[in-house]
C-alpha positions, 0 to 999 in steps of 0.5 A: 503703664509699667510693662510699657516703661520696663519693655523700652528701658531693657532695649535702650540698653541693649543698643547703646554698647552696639553704637559704641562697638560700631563706633569703635571700628569706625575709628579703627578704621579711621585710623589708619587713613591718617592723610599724613601716613598716607602721602609719607608712604606713597612718596616713600613707595614712589621714591623705592619705585623710580631707584629700580625703575629708571635704570631699566628705562635707562636701559630700555632707551639706550638701546635703541642708539647707535654709539654715536647717539649714546653719548652725543644724546640725553640717556633718557630719550630716543636719538636720531636713529631708531636701530634697536634691531641691528642692535640685537643682531649685534649682540646675538653674532658678536664673538661669533655668537657667544651671547646665546651660548651665555643665555644658555648657561645662565638659564642652567645655572639659574634654572637647574640650581634653583629648582634643586635648591628649592626641593631641598630648601623646602624639604629641609625647612619641612623636617625642622618644623615637624620634626624633633630631634637633637640639636634642632635648635642648633641646627635653626641657628645655623642656618640663620647664620648663614642667611646672614653670610653675603656670598661674596665672602665664601666665594674665595673659600669655595674656590680653593676647595673646588680647585683641590677636588679638581672641578673649577672651571666647569658647571659644577663649579657654579652649580653646586654652591647653588644648591644651597639656599639657607633663606629658603630653609628658613622660610620653608621652615616658617611656611610649613610650621603654619600652613601644614596642619599636625592633625593631617600628618598624623592622619596619613601615618594612620592610614600606612603612608611613609614619611616621604609619601606624607612629605610629597603627597600631603606636605608639599601640595600645602607649600606651593606658595613658598616652593614658587617663593623660593624659586622666585628669589633662588633663581633671580639670585642665581641668575645675577650672580658675579663673583662665584662665576668670575673666581671659578670660570676661566673659560668664555663658552662657560661664562653666565650672562652677568661675566660675559657683559662685563667681559664686554665692558672690559673692551670698551676703552679699545672698542667704543662699539661694545658700549652698544653691545653691552647695552643691549645685552643688558636689555636682554638680560633682563627679560626672563626675570621680568617674564617670571616675576609677572608669571609668579607675581601672585604666588610670590605674593601669597608665599610672602603673606601666608605665615602672617594670615595664618600664625 
């Protein structure tokens, strides 16, 4: 009798804390499912999505219209005529086929600039994260200050600098400033601290691998999500850059798409058909960005969340 009683008592005590822990975990999960919070967050996300998608929708719809329909019909629905093919042909052949040249210039500026800037930012961020040297904190603070400075604020000083060097109105005048990415350096530094273990680097040194070899063969493969994230941000920033080319370039053949479309828009007062060229050209200009984001989005998400997961 007493043996049975003693056996049942500890069993009851054993199950109480387990049930309490399960109730606590269930309560924690339920706390994140507050209906009011879900509705508010969903509404905010819907408003943000509309803010970004409505202009794209407007451009797609109005790129299919004639100039008369552009002003005579609703901007959010199709017109009486569907002339997307004719508009595309007009864009590609206008001004002696200058638009493909602008597109090629944008690919050169954004493609080459983003690749080189990504490499420089990743190497510098890795060095800040994994090496100790005098002035390290100052360099880090200086980089953070660079993140806060808008590109428009330095466009004019850069013009005077490049003018003194005789580099204005050239590809280099737009490409060289694009090789610096303070945000990319900051992101790669944070990511390197989380994703590249010091033990792995020490193992490489014990095997006789040089520091450059360690970076390229050991650290760089671990930083692929950060690389793609920096590449995406830098490509979009250079592709959409307007102020720097406006200040640096005078030759229309060197214009990127952003500056070329603004040049067409400036002619709409005397030539209304340039409204359609500008609208259809804007549609063509967003297609490369959309493709790039769709292709790289899984790496982009991983790059943004890796530090928070491992930190």
